[in-house]
ROTIKOL-600056 format. One record per residue: residue in three letters; x, y, z of N, C-alpha, C in turn. Coordinates in steps of 0.001 Angstrom, whole numbers, padded with zeros to 6 digits, always signed. Atoms other than C-alpha are relative to their C-alpha. Layout:
<sites>
AlaXYZXYZXYZ
...
</sites>
This chain:
<sites>
Met-000506-000004-001402+117576+208025+051639-000657-001420+000414
Ser+000818+000894-000379+114939+205008+051988+000873-001273-000182
Ala-000544+001181+000548+117203+202381+050390+001180-000049+001178
Tyr-000930+000323-001061+119902+203273+053080-000582-000055+001277
Cys+000506-000105-001042+117952+203878+056090-001264+000053+000082
Pro+001446-000363+000044+114281+203190+056094-000491+000472+001386
Leu+000253-000997-001066+113930+204543+059725+000150+001363-000435
Ala-000368-001379+000320+115349+207741+058559-001118+000292-000912
Ser+001034-000498+000673+112914+207925+055829-001618-000078+000432
Arg+001191-000169-000648+109976+207081+057925-000104+001425+000795
Ile-000067-001383-000664+110906+210008+060155-000240+001097-000741
Phe-000096-001032+001097+111792+212396+057465-001238+000151-000916
Gly+001313-000150+000841+108714+211751+055129-001314-000215+000811
Ser+001139-000077-000614+106288+211370+058242-000909+001040-000069
Gln+000809-001350-000163+103155+213603+058048-000346+000054+001568
Ile+000028-000116-001543+102902+213198+062014+000776+000946+000520
Ile-001212-000679-000502+106318+214513+063091-000085+001408-000961
Ser+000078-001285+000379+106355+218459+062744+001300-000083-000794
Val-001083-000271+000530+108794+219820+060506+001404+000524+000813
Trp-000784-000328-001150+110573+221287+063249+000738-001000+000685
Val-000697+001141-000465+111415+218174+064765+000761-000822-000995
Lys-000990+000863+001403+112529+216560+061306+001100+000859-000153
Leu-001236-000883+000148+114800+219539+061092+001250-000270+000918
His-001055+000146-001232+116458+218997+064498+000531-001412-000387
Phe-000687+001470+000186+116736+215133+063840+001233+000433-001204
Met-000838-000343+000961+118336+216373+060554+001568+000412+000451
Asn-001253-000781-000619+120968+218467+062297+000706-000915+000833
Ser-000802+000396-000697+121644+216175+064939+000314-001499-000316
Leu-000092+001272+000757+121640+212735+063022+000814-000009-001116
Val-000582+000091+001054+122662+213458+059764+001034+000989-000249
Leu-001102-000732+000130+124642+216521+059511+001334+000012+001217
Ser-001291+000289-000947+126770+216026+062699+001075-001070-000730
Arg-000830+000894+000875+128151+212992+060712+000196+000305-001187
Leu-000353-000447+001363+128063+214395+057287+000917+000972-000019
Leu-000927-000954-000105+129909+217334+058353+001179-000056+000880
His-001191-000114-000928+132339+215968+060993+001381+000180-000511
Asn-001063-000349+000298+135438+217374+060680+000329+000571-001481
Val-000278-000505+001237+134840+219016+057197+000873+001148+000151
His-000792-001196+000294+136352+222153+058300+001545+000093-000011
Thr-001548-000023+000178+139686+220575+058110+000462-000251-001426
Trp-000286+000433+001281+139188+219689+054336+000068+001217-001039
Val+000527-001051+001099+139726+221586+051153-000806-000445-000839
Val+001116+000760+000787+136683+220831+049449+000076+000321-001340
His+000138-000377+001158+136662+220279+046063-001251-000272-000458
Pro+001619-000033+000510+133722+220527+043796-000754-001503-000074
Lys+000722+001066-000067+133129+216785+043403-000284-000316+001263
Ala+000464+000499-001456+133077+216065+047415-001124+000957+000312
Leu+001099-000745-000509+131118+219167+047842-001496-000152-000890
Gly+001490+000584+000483+128419+217785+045265-000560-001370+000816
Gln+000278+000949-000900+128397+214670+047308-000670+000262+001124
Leu+000441-000338-001248+127858+216432+050477-001462+000578-000361
Asn+001280-000744+000634+125001+218537+048704-001087-001119-000180
Asn+000764+000648+000737+123506+215564+047102-000789-000626+001299
Val+000553+000764-000972+122943+213706+050601-000944+001148+000899
Tyr+000724-001015-000632+121890+217233+052392-001220+000191-000711
Met+001185-000292+000518+119419+217849+049777-000881-001158-000100
Arg+000885+001057+000166+118059+214469+049596-001009-000032+001210
Val+000666-000187-001236+117157+214838+053319-001064+001341+000143
Leu+001137-001279+000135+115535+218384+052964-000936-000320-000867
Arg+001041+000212+001029+113625+217288+049885-000897-001013+000692
Arg+001202+000940-000865+111973+214438+051902-000797+000431+001033
Ile+000592-000438-000973+111519+216457+054824-001275+000949-000665
Ala+000675-000990+000792+109787+219165+052279-001086-000659-000612
Asp+000949+000986+000816+107887+216190+050705+000067+000485-001623
Arg-000360-000457+001004+109626+217675+047667+000982-001002-000946
Leu-000947+001023+000333+111032+214467+046295+000461+000254-001726
Arg-000751-000219+001298+113520+214862+042778-000990-001071-000828
Tyr+000428+001071+000835+111895+211625+041264-001633+000027-000391
Asp+001520-000196+000289+108352+212876+041718-000431+000913-001213
Glu-000024-000540+001181+107026+213829+038461-000811+001583+000109
Thr+000753-001163-000248+104789+216652+039995+001030+001220+000611
Cys-000910-000991-000629+107664+218226+041868+001014+000573-000903
Glu-001026-000627+000874+109470+220835+039865+000853+001097+001154
Ser-000625-000842-001020+110922+222564+043018+001591-000073-000040
Ser-001834+000017-000109+114992+223722+042726+000228-000290+001717
Asp-000737+000137-001327+117244+223008+045551-000219+001412+000902
Leu-000007-001247-000389+117032+226715+046199-001421+000294+000702
Glu+001342-000168-000270+113409+226688+046663-000503-000984+001061
Val+000068+001176-000749+113367+223509+048900+000622+000699+001375
Arg-000654-000669-001244+115955+225423+051134-000490+001153+000575
Thr+000680-001295-000264+114038+228753+050989-001120-000490+000969
Met+001391+000413-000654+110880+226754+052028+000284-000571+001407
Leu-000426+000603-000991+112448+225103+054926+001078+001101+000996
Ser-000933-001186-000498+114507+228422+055798+001551-000786+000486
Gln-001437+000697-000465+117907+226078+055732+001168+000577-001005
Ala-000879-000480+000625+121280+227326+054585+000511-000997-000970
Ser-000880+001074+001089+123231+225806+051593+000909-000545+000674
Ile-001063+000707-000492+125834+223389+052089+001401+000998+000046
Asp-001044-000799+000291+128458+226069+050845+000096+000611+001443
Cys+000340-001219-001506+127215+228432+054019+000411-001127+001179
Leu+000061+000606-000993+127288+225455+056434+001521-000287+000073
Leu-001311+000271-000024+130814+224599+055592+001215+001303+000122
Gln-000576-001384-000123+132022+228222+055413-000229+000334+001564
Lys+000270-000290-001361+130591+228709+058949+000820-000834+000934
Gln-000910+001021-000770+132258+225470+060403+001469+000590+000023
Arg-001431-000293+000308+135625+226687+058776+000161+001178+000771
Leu-000625-001531-000998+135221+230374+060496+000091-000331+001453
Gln+000113+000226-001489+134185+228765+063785+001498-000688+000473
Tyr-001420+000683-000262+137578+226539+063588+000934+001112+000065
Leu-000930-000993+000039+139688+229589+062567-000096+000790+001524
Ser-000070-000691-001197+138347+231240+065598+000723-000713+001277
Arg-000767+000653-001083+139523+228581+067877+001706-000194-000202
Leu-001613+000315+000268+142814+228198+066114+000669+001593+000503
Val-000831-001606-000356+143446+232137+066645-000154+000069+001693
Ala-000336-000242-001628+142401+231911+070443+000815-000880+000766
Asn-000901+000314-000592+144400+229196+070956+001684-000162-000589
Arg-001679+000013+000875+147401+229537+068453+000856-000992+000155
Pro-000889+001152-000093+148854+226000+068627+001160+000372-000837
Lys-001286-000631+000533+152499+227121+067673+000342-000974-001515
Ser-000400+000650+001263+153061+224137+065001-000715+000370-000880
Leu+000904-000073+001014+149836+224386+063454-000133+001502-000794
Trp+000323-001128+000421+149745+227993+063215+001367+000647-000756
Ala-001192-000331+001042+153423+228182+061563-000437-000743-001233
Ile+000184+000739+001171+152188+225580+058927-000921+000698-000534
Leu+001089-000871+000665+149002+227653+058183+000917+001505-000755
Gln-000611-001361+000356+151416+231036+057742+000960-000472-001082
Thr-001203+000464+001078+153844+228841+055394-000602+000361-001463
Thr+000636-000145+001049+153440+230138+051870+001311-000897-001052
His-000932+000411+000929+155275+228709+048530+000080+000881-001130
Lys-000051-001010+000976+156295+231266+045803-001298+000944+000288
Asp+001208-001048-000413+153751+233872+047528-001297-000673-000124
Val+001277+000856-000317+151118+230980+047620-000316-000586+001188
Leu+000367+000496-001175+149122+230322+050518-000176-001677-000093
Leu+000220+001248+000146+148550+226719+051220-001612-000186-000299
Pro+001478-000311+000567+145137+225718+049761-000965+000078+001195
Trp+001031-000324-001273+143373+225495+053180-000037+001360+000541
Ala-000224-001474-000433+144752+228880+054238-000593+000901-001116
Ala+000762-000605+001033+143644+230206+050685-001453-000233+000085
Gln+001420+000235+000036+140163+228784+051262-000373+000465+001287
Met+000085-000636-001167+140102+230321+054718-000069+001512-000378
Ala+000015-001854+000262+140907+233854+053249-001175+000048-001257
Gln+001156-000246+000819+138359+233219+050525-001333+000076+001058
Asp+001164+000237-000807+135774+232197+053449-000174+001603+000729
Leu+000168-001369-000758+136760+235782+055337-000694+000944-001110
Asn+000631-000883+000723+136187+237660+052142-001387-000017-000595
Thr+001336+000225+000166+132806+235962+051528-000613+000720+001241
Leu+000594-000535-001432+132035+236803+055157-000201+001551+000038
Tyr+000020-001128+000134+132848+240402+054601-000842+000790-001286
Ala+000730-000706+001139+131172+240877+051209-001612-000293+000433
Lys+001381+000301+000188+127922+239345+052510-000490+000271+001296
Val+000550-000538-001119+127532+240658+055929+000652+001582+000231
Ser-000159-001490-000013+127104+244487+056453+000524+000256+001313
Ala-000376+000075-001377+127688+244160+060211+001571-000244-000187
Val-001557+000190+000128+131187+242926+059542+000788+001071-000629
Arg-000673-001025+000662+132014+245645+057364-000217+001469+000656
Asp-000055-001126-001070+131083+248204+060089+001294-000130+001009
Val-001075+000036-001119+133640+246912+062587+001253-000456-000514
Leu-001378+000485+000164+136417+245231+060619+000481+000639-001606
Pro-000264-000250+001397+138498+246256+057441+000106-001203-000800
Glu+000082+001298+000903+138804+244103+054288+001210-000927+000456
Pro-001145+001231-000419+140556+240743+054858+001260+000083-000574
Arg-001361-000122+000695+143158+241302+052518+000814+001264+000100
Ser-001263-000729-000625+144394+244408+053830+000402+000239+001198
Asn-000445+000301-001241+144457+243730+057310-000454-001026+000673
Ser+000454+001311-000693+144190+240337+058516+000153+000172+001525
Gln-000062+000033-001369+145593+240978+061870-000769+000734+000671
Ala+001287-000565-000907+142500+243126+062652-000963-001134+000124
Trp+000921+001352+000233+140518+239844+061719+000388-000850+001411
Phe-000166+000864-001150+142626+237899+064319-000063+000397+001160
Asp+000094-000773-001291+142509+240282+066882-001665-000196+000393
Phe+001208-000033-000366+138674+240308+066704-000442-001415+000350
Phe+000202+001372-000176+138772+236582+066613+000561-000433+001396
Ala-000704+000368-001442+140941+236449+069721-000800+000390+001175
Arg+000694-000623-001011+138796+238954+071638-001271-000801+000160
Phe+001568+000753-000322+135400+237207+070691-000098-001090-000757
Pro+000157+001261+000604+135892+233584+069852-001197-000556-000081
</sites>
C-alpha cells in the first residue's frame, strides 16, 4: 500500500489513530472506490482475488499483521476476525442483494425483462449469480428461513418481500 499511497500507509499504519477511525477511513476511502458498481459485475475468480488482495492489504496494515513480516503468521481469516470485518465475498453479496432490492422495488421494465431472459433454460450469468446469493442468504441466516421459503421453490415470495421491505 505504501508504494501507491504514502498518506494511506501513514494513516492505516499509525499507532496514534484508533482502529475504529482507520476502519472508517477504509470504508469511506478505499471500499467506496474499490467496490464502486461491483454489484453489476459477474465476478470471476481472478477479479475476486484482485479485490481481495487490496482489501486484505489494507486490513493487514490496520491490524499491523503485514504478510511480508517474518514474525506474522496470521491468516486472512484471523486478521478479518481480529478486526470484525466480513470477507470480500460477503461484501459483494451484500451489495448485489441491496441492488436486487432496488430493482424489485423500482422494476425498470427493460432491465427486468433482460434479467428474466433464459437461453436453453439457463439464466444469464448475473441472474444466476444473484440466485446463488439468495441461496447463500437463505442457508446462512436463520431469520430468513423463518420468514421466506427456499429461493428455488418460490422466488416470487422473495420479490414480494423485497418490494415490501426494500
